[in-house]
C-alpha positions in Angstrom: -29.9 -206.4 -11.5 -27.0 -208.2 -11.5 -27.2 -212.1 -11.0 -26.2 -213.9 -8.0 -24.7 -217.2 -7.8 -26.6 -219.8 -5.7 -24.5 -219.2 -2.5 -25.5 -215.4 -2.7 -29.2 -216.2 -3.2 -29.5 -218.6 -0.5 -27.8 -216.1 1.8 -30.1 -213.3 0.7 -33.2 -215.7 0.8 -32.7 -216.8 4.4 -31.9 -212.9 5.4 -34.9 -211.7 3.3 -37.6 -214.0 5.6 -35.8 -213.1 8.5 -36.0 -209.3 8.0 -39.8 -209.4 6.5 -40.7 -211.1 9.8 -39.0 -209.5 12.5 -38.1 -206.0 10.6 -39.4 -204.1 13.3 -38.0 -205.7 16.2 -34.7 -206.0 14.2 -34.4 -202.4 13.4 -34.5 -201.6 17.2 -31.8 -203.7 18.0 -28.7 -202.5 16.0 -26.2 -205.5 16.9 -28.5 -207.9 15.7 -29.4 -206.2 12.7 -25.9 -205.6 11.9 -24.6 -209.2 12.5 -27.1 -210.3 9.7 -26.1 -207.6 7.5 -22.4 -208.6 8.2 -22.9 -212.2 7.4 -24.9 -211.6 4.0 -21.9 -208.9 3.0 -19.5 -211.8 3.8 -21.6 -214.5 1.7 -21.3 -212.2 -1.1 -17.7 -211.6 -1.1 -17.2 -215.0 -0.7 -19.3 -215.7 -3.7 -16.8 -212.7 -5.6 -13.8 -215.0 -4.4 -15.2 -218.2 -6.3 -16.6 -216.1 -9.1 -12.6 -215.1 -9.9 -11.8 -218.7 -10.6 -15.2 -219.9 -12.4 -17.1 -216.9 -13.8 -18.4 -216.7 -17.4 -18.1 -212.9 -17.0 -15.1 -210.5 -17.2 -13.3 -209.9 -13.8 -14.3 -206.5 -13.6 -17.8 -207.3 -14.3 -17.8 -209.4 -11.2 -16.7 -206.7 -9.4 -19.5 -204.2 -10.5 -22.2 -206.6 -9.4 -20.7 -207.5 -6.0 -20.7 -203.6 -5.3 -24.1 -202.9 -6.6 -25.2 -206.1 -4.7 -23.8 -204.5 -1.6 -24.9 -201.3 -2.1 -28.6 -202.7 -2.5 -28.0 -204.8 0.9 -27.0 -201.8 2.7 -30.0 -199.8 1.0 -32.2 -202.0 2.5 -30.8 -202.3 6.0 -30.8 -198.3 5.8 -34.7 -198.3 5.3 -35.2 -200.5 8.3 -32.6 -198.6 10.8 -33.8 -195.1 10.0 -37.7 -196.4 10.2 -38.1 -194.8 6.4 -40.8 -197.6 5.4 -44.1 -198.4 6.5 -44.9 -202.0 7.5 -46.8 -202.6 4.0 -43.7 -201.1 2.1 -41.2 -203.4 4.0 -43.1 -206.5 3.4 -43.3 -205.3 -0.6 -39.3 -204.3 -0.5 -38.9 -207.7 0.8 -41.3 -210.4 -0.4 -41.9 -209.0 -4.0 -38.7 -206.7 -4.8 -36.0 -208.9 -3.0 -37.5 -212.5 -2.7 -39.6 -212.5 -6.0 -37.6 -210.3 -8.3 -34.3 -210.4 -7.2 -33.9 -213.9 -6.0 -36.4 -215.8 -7.8 -36.4 -213.7 -10.9 -40.2 -213.6 -11.3 -42.8 -216.3 -11.6 -40.4 -219.5 -12.6 -43.4 -221.4 -14.1 -44.3 -218.6 -16.4 -40.5 -218.3 -17.6 -40.4 -222.0 -18.0 -43.1 -221.8 -20.4 -42.1 -218.9 -22.2 -38.5 -220.8 -22.4 -39.9 -223.9 -23.8 -42.0 -222.2 -26.2 -39.0 -219.7 -27.7 -36.0 -221.2 -26.5 -34.9 -218.4 -24.1 -36.4 -216.2 -21.1 -38.9 -213.9 -21.4 -38.1 -209.9 -20.7 -37.7 -209.3 -17.0 -40.1 -206.4 -16.8 -42.4 -204.0 -18.8 -42.4 -200.2 -18.8 -45.6 -198.6 -19.3 -46.5 -194.8 -20.1 -50.2 -194.6 -19.9 -50.6 -190.9 -20.5 -49.1 -188.2 -22.1 -50.6 -185.7 -20.1 -48.4 -183.5 -17.7 -48.7 -180.4 -15.5 -45.5 -179.4 -16.6 -43.5 -178.6 -19.7 -40.0 -179.2 -19.3 -37.3 -178.0 -21.7 -36.0 -180.8 -23.9 -38.5 -183.6 -22.5 -37.7 -186.6 -23.9 -41.6 -187.6 -24.2 -42.6 -184.4 -25.5 -45.3 -184.2 -22.5 -47.6 -181.1 -21.8 -51.3 -180.6 -21.9 -52.2 -183.5 -24.4 -54.9 -186.2 -23.0 -53.6 -189.0 -25.3 -53.8 -192.1 -23.0 -54.1 -195.9 -22.7 -57.8 -196.8 -21.7 -57.7 -198.5 -18.0 -58.7 -202.0 -19.7 -55.9 -201.8 -22.2 -53.4 -201.0 -19.4 -54.6 -203.4 -16.6 -54.3 -206.0 -19.6 -50.8 -205.3 -19.8 -49.9 -205.9 -16.6 -52.1 -208.8 -16.2 -50.7 -210.2 -19.3 -46.9 -209.7 -18.5 -47.7 -211.5 -15.4 -49.3 -214.3 -17.0 -47.2 -215.2 -20.1 -43.4 -213.6 -18.9 -43.7 -214.1 -15.3 -43.2 -210.4 -14.8 -43.4 -208.8 -11.2 -42.0 -205.5 -11.7 -43.2 -202.5 -13.8 -42.2 -199.0 -14.4 -44.3 -196.6 -14.8 -43.3 -193.4 -17.0 -45.2 -190.6 -18.7 -46.2 -187.8 -19.1 -46.8 -187.7 -15.5 -48.0 -190.8 -14.1 -49.8 -189.1 -11.5 -52.1 -186.9 -13.9 -53.4 -190.3 -15.8 -57.0 -190.8 -15.1 -59.1 -193.4 -17.2 -62.9 -194.7 -15.7 -61.9 -192.7 -12.9 -58.9 -194.7 -11.9 -55.1 -194.2 -11.7 -51.5 -195.6 -11.2 -52.4 -196.0 -7.7 -55.4 -198.4 -8.5 -53.3 -200.3 -11.0 -51.1 -200.9 -8.0 -53.8 -201.7 -5.6 -55.2 -204.2 -8.0 -51.9 -206.0 -8.7 -50.4 -206.2 -5.1 -48.2 -209.2 -5.9 -46.3 -206.8 -8.3 -43.9 -204.0 -7.3 -44.3 -200.7 -9.4 -41.7 -197.8 -9.9 -42.7 -194.5 -11.0 -40.8 -191.9 -12.5 -42.8 -188.5 -11.7 -42.1 -184.8 -11.1 -43.5 -184.9 -7.4 -45.8 -182.2 -7.7 -49.2 -184.0 -7.4 -47.5 -185.5 -4.2 -49.6 -184.6 -1.2 -49.6 -186.0 2.3 -52.7 -187.6 1.6 -51.4 -189.3 -1.8 -48.3 -190.4 0.5 -50.7 -191.8 3.2 -52.2 -194.2 0.5 -49.0 -195.1 -1.0 -48.1 -196.1 2.3 -51.1 -198.3 2.7 -50.8 -199.7 -1.0 -46.6 -200.7 0.0 -45.8 -201.8 -3.7 -45.5 -198.5 -5.5 -42.2 -196.1 -5.2 -42.1 -192.5 -6.7 -38.8 -191.7 -8.3 -38.9 -187.9 -8.5 -37.1 -186.0 -11.1 -34.4 -183.6 -10.4 -31.9 -181.6 -12.3 -29.6 -180.6 -9.8 -29.9 -177.8 -7.0 -32.8 -175.2 -7.0 -31.6 -173.0 -10.0 -31.4 -176.3 -12.4 -34.5 -177.6 -11.5 -36.7 -174.6 -11.7 -35.1 -173.3 -15.0 -36.1 -176.6 -16.5 -39.1 -177.6 -14.9 -40.7 -174.5 -13.9 -40.5 -171.5 -11.1 -41.3 -173.3 -7.6 -40.8 -176.9 -8.7 -37.8 -177.6 -6.5 -39.5 -176.5 -3.2 -42.5 -178.4 -4.4 -40.3 -181.8 -4.4 -38.9 -180.8 -1.2 -42.4 -180.5 0.1 -43.5 -184.0 -1.6 -40.3 -185.8 0.2 -41.4 -184.5 3.4 -44.8 -186.1 3.1 -43.3 -189.4 1.7 -40.9 -189.5 4.7 -43.6 -188.7 7.3 -45.9 -191.7 5.8 -43.1 -194.1 5.6 -43.1 -194.3 1.8 -39.8 -195.4 0.1 -38.7 -192.8 -2.9 -35.8 -192.3 -4.8 -34.5 -189.5 -6.9 -34.5 -189.4 -10.8 -31.5 -187.6 -12.4 -30.7 -186.4 -15.8 -27.2 -185.7 -16.6 -26.2 -183.2 -19.0 -23.0 -181.3 -20.1 -24.1 -178.5 -17.8 -24.9 -180.3 -14.4 -23.1 -183.6 -14.7 -20.4 -182.6 -12.0 -23.0 -180.8 -10.0 -25.5 -183.7 -9.2 -22.7 -185.8 -8.4 -20.9 -183.8 -6.0 -20.5 -184.7 -2.4 -22.9 -181.8 -1.5 -25.5 -182.7 -3.8 -25.6 -186.6 -2.9 -25.1 -185.8 0.9 -28.5 -183.4 0.7 -30.7 -185.9 -1.3 -29.6 -189.4 0.2 -28.7 -188.4 3.6 -30.8 -185.4 4.6 -33.8 -185.8 2.3 -33.8 -189.7 2.8 -33.8 -190.8 -0.8 -33.1 -194.7 -0.6 -32.0 -195.0 -4.3 -30.9 -193.0 -7.7 -31.3 -193.6 -11.0 -29.5 -191.6 -13.7 -30.5 -191.1 -17.4 -28.0 -189.4 -19.2 -29.8 -186.5 -21.9 -30.8 -188.5 -24.6 -31.1 -186.4 -28.2 -34.7 -187.4 -28.6 -37.9 -185.7 -27.8 -38.8 -181.9 -27.6 -36.0 -179.6 -29.2 -33.7 -182.2 -29.1 -30.1 -181.3 -29.4 -26.4 -183.0 -29.2 -25.0 -180.1 -27.5 -26.5 -181.1 -24.1 -25.2 -184.6 -24.1 -22.4 -185.0 -21.8 -19.1 -184.9 -23.6 -17.3 -188.1 -23.8 -14.8 -186.9 -21.2 -17.6 -186.0 -18.7 -19.3 -189.4 -19.4 -16.1 -191.3 -18.3 -15.7 -189.4 -15.6 -19.3 -189.9 -14.6 -18.6 -193.9 -14.9 -15.9 -193.5 -12.3 -17.4 -190.9 -10.1 -20.7 -193.1 -9.6 -18.7 -196.1 -8.8 -16.7 -194.2 -6.1 -20.0 -193.2 -4.6 -21.6 -196.7 -4.7 -18.3 -198.2 -3.4 -17.6 -195.9 -0.6 -21.0 -194.6 0.5 -22.9 -198.0 -0.3 -25.6 -196.0 -2.2 -27.8 -197.5 -5.0 -27.3 -195.1 -7.7 -27.6 -196.9 -11.0 -26.4 -195.0 -14.5 -28.7 -196.4 -17.3 -25.9 -196.5 -19.8 -22.5 -196.2 -17.7 -23.5 -199.4 -15.8 -24.3 -201.7 -18.8 -21.7 -204.3 -17.0 -24.4 -204.7 -14.5 -27.0 -205.9 -17.3 -24.9 -207.6 -19.8 -25.2 -204.7 -22.0 -28.1 -203.3 -23.8 -31.8 -204.5 -22.5 -33.9 -203.2 -24.8 -36.2 -205.2 -27.4 -37.0 -207.7 -24.2 -33.5 -208.8 -24.6 -33.2 -212.7 -25.2 -31.1 -213.9 -22.5 -33.5 -212.2 -19.6 -33.7 -209.2 -18.0 -34.9 -207.1 -21.1 -38.0 -204.9 -21.5 -40.3 -203.4 -24.0 -41.8 -200.1 -23.5 -45.7 -199.3 -24.5 -46.7 -195.5 -24.8 -49.9 -193.9 -24.2 -51.1 -194.3 -27.8 -50.3 -198.0 -27.7 -47.0 -197.8 -29.4 -44.5 -200.4 -28.4 -40.9 -199.5 -28.8 -37.7 -201.3 -27.9 -36.9 -198.9 -25.1 -38.2 -195.5 -24.0 -35.1 -194.0 -25.2 -35.3 -195.6 -28.8 -38.5 -194.1 -30.3 -39.3 -196.3 -33.0 -42.2 -198.8 -33.0 -43.1 -201.7 -35.4 -46.7 -202.5 -33.8 -49.3 -201.0 -31.8 -51.1 -202.9 -28.7 -54.1 -201.6 -29.5 -54.1 -203.4 -32.9 -52.4 -206.4 -31.5 -55.3 -206.8 -29.0 -57.9 -206.3 -31.8 -56.6 -209.1 -34.0 -56.5 -211.3 -30.9 -52.8 -211.5 -30.5 -50.9 -211.2 -27.3 -47.7 -209.3 -25.6 -45.5 -212.7 -27.0 -46.9 -211.9 -30.9 -45.4 -208.2 -29.9 -42.1 -209.7 -28.6 -41.6 -211.7 -31.5 -41.7 -209.1 -33.8 -38.8 -209.1 -36.7 -37.4 -205.7 -35.5 -37.3 -206.4 -32.0 -35.8 -209.8 -32.9 -33.3 -208.0 -35.0 -32.1 -205.8 -32.3 -31.7 -209.1 -30.1 -29.8 -210.7 -32.6 -27.6 -207.4 -32.6 -27.3 -207.7 -28.9 -26.0 -211.0 -29.2 -23.8 -210.8 -31.8 -22.2 -207.8 -29.4 -21.7 -210.4 -26.8 -20.6 -212.6 -28.4 -17.6 -210.5 -29.7 -17.0 -209.2 -26.4 -18.2 -205.8 -26.9 -17.6 -203.2 -24.5 -20.2 -203.0 -21.9 -19.3 -199.3 -21.0 -21.0 -198.2 -24.3 -24.3 -200.9 -24.7 -26.7 -198.8 -26.3 -27.6 -199.2 -30.0 -29.4 -195.9 -30.0 -26.4 -193.6 -28.5 -23.3 -195.9 -28.9 -23.9 -197.7 -31.9 -25.8 -195.2 -33.8 -25.0 -196.7 -37.4 -26.1 -200.1 -36.6 -29.3 -198.8 -35.6 -29.7 -197.0 -38.7 -29.3 -200.3 -40.6 -32.0 -201.9 -38.4 -34.4 -199.0 -39.0 -33.8 -199.2 -42.4 -34.1 -202.9 -42.6 -37.7 -203.3 -40.6 -39.1 -199.7 -41.4 -40.7 -199.2 -37.8 -42.9 -196.0 -37.4 -41.2 -193.1 -35.4 -43.6 -192.5 -32.1 -43.6 -188.8 -32.9 -42.6 -186.1 -35.0 -39.3 -185.3 -33.3 -38.2 -189.2 -33.7 -39.1 -189.0 -37.4 -37.2 -185.7 -38.1 -34.2 -187.3 -36.5 -34.0 -190.1 -39.2 -34.1 -187.3 -41.8 -31.3 -185.1 -39.8 -28.0 -186.1 -41.5 -26.0 -184.0 -39.4 -27.7 -185.8 -36.2 -26.7 -189.3 -37.8 -23.2 -187.9 -38.1 -22.9 -186.3 -34.9 -23.8 -189.5 -32.8 -21.5 -191.3 -35.1 -18.6 -189.0 -34.3 -19.6 -189.2 -30.4 -19.6 -193.1 -30.5 -15.6 -193.1 -31.9 -14.9 -190.3 -29.6 -16.1 -192.4 -26.9 -14.7 -195.5 -27.8 -11.2 -193.9 -28.0 -11.2 -193.0 -24.4 -13.4 -195.8 -22.7 -11.8 -198.7 -24.8 -8.6 -198.7 -22.9 -10.7 -198.8 -19.6 -12.8 -201.8 -20.7 -9.5 -203.4 -21.7 -7.4 -202.8 -18.5 -10.1 -202.7 -15.9 -12.5 -205.2 -17.2 -10.9 -207.7 -19.1 -7.9 -208.1 -17.6 -7.8 -210.1 -14.3 -5.7 -207.4 -12.6 -4.1 -207.7 -9.1 -6.9 -208.4 -6.7 -7.2 -211.7 -5.1 -9.8 -213.5 -3.1 -12.9 -211.4 -2.3 -11.0 -208.1 -2.8 -12.6 -205.5 -5.2 -10.2 -203.8 -7.4 -9.0 -200.2 -7.2 -11.0 -198.0 -9.9 -8.3 -196.9 -12.5 -7.8 -193.0 -12.4 -9.1 -191.1 -15.4 -7.7 -188.3 -17.2 
């Protein structure tokens, strides 16, 4: 998430305290609620004005961060005004997600301890895929999930959460799969993990088919777990990839979540075939306005996992169009819609391998393999081995392969690299190959191993990187690096794209 200056943090902190204690009343009194939102928005725009003179970041980066911050502010406001969240969910959203994570950025004492020992801040969150099992068998699944019952045992899953809290100050966890709701160990599942750690907030990527009124009611009582439901587009595309009837099951799940007051979002996979569809006004209106999704994440198709292919990747031209179109939606509709690759300006580039300057993450899968990123399927260590040796997540973070990626990130930042193409796996594949050759991490599955031996795969990604650099480089130069014509707190206009 974007970094805020002290004034912006103070404004949001004060606003948060008011909203969390008086939210139900304010939701009924629109003028009061709107006045508070207007005050926080004004403070954020004032911070942008000051940033133009003092910021360490390119001017366009400060614009992006302000725009996404405003979208997040209005997302919270919509949740209150539309009565989309239960009392427990409201407390978690404001006290954990907004205050502890976005404003305080985790447990400060734990962060300070880590910084004293290693000279940098710890990872900001942890992604855990506790089980490979899934009731669907989607075409091109990045995790190659299915009927397999491979999983982390409950004790390991719980230790990962507890240790990330204690050692790194983490209060945010992403849960993926497989299908997270299919995970069971010792009779417990992901909702039990959220219940055991009420001081943390969990984001769960799910196909939505296990969600019913009973499960939604429990989520509403917990308040600290939000489902991001996967979609491929409209009914035809979703059912074609995920299975007949899945689209209708998603609609039913969202109805149950709305009724119970559970905040939820959508997880979208843009491909060469659906990029324009999922960013159309009609699609955005349906899911965010009619169905009540509060947020969206876009994970552009990556050529990994089951039946990987370069042919499904959005073309370089589509990717640049998606960059502009997504910011258009964020700017004009004030919808929180984050693109894992196109919005590298919000995170200072790649966040894999527990990035050294904060905000980074690591991924642990059902076999215990720890990889830099869920989309970078190469692992130098296994958490089961680490724990058997009496070591901790700090030892995982310090592994030479992860350290090598962090050095690459730092070098790219120092060389003023283009944050519109931040990913070593997808945007700088030749650099990643050199790191893989140097450190020899294990592929996390047979598909990842096959990709390493596929000369056409490496050549195709290198060609893709060059093609995208050629068309997005001028945008990075003109829109982000140059001061432009905006003044004060004005957001500069988006450039036209080809």
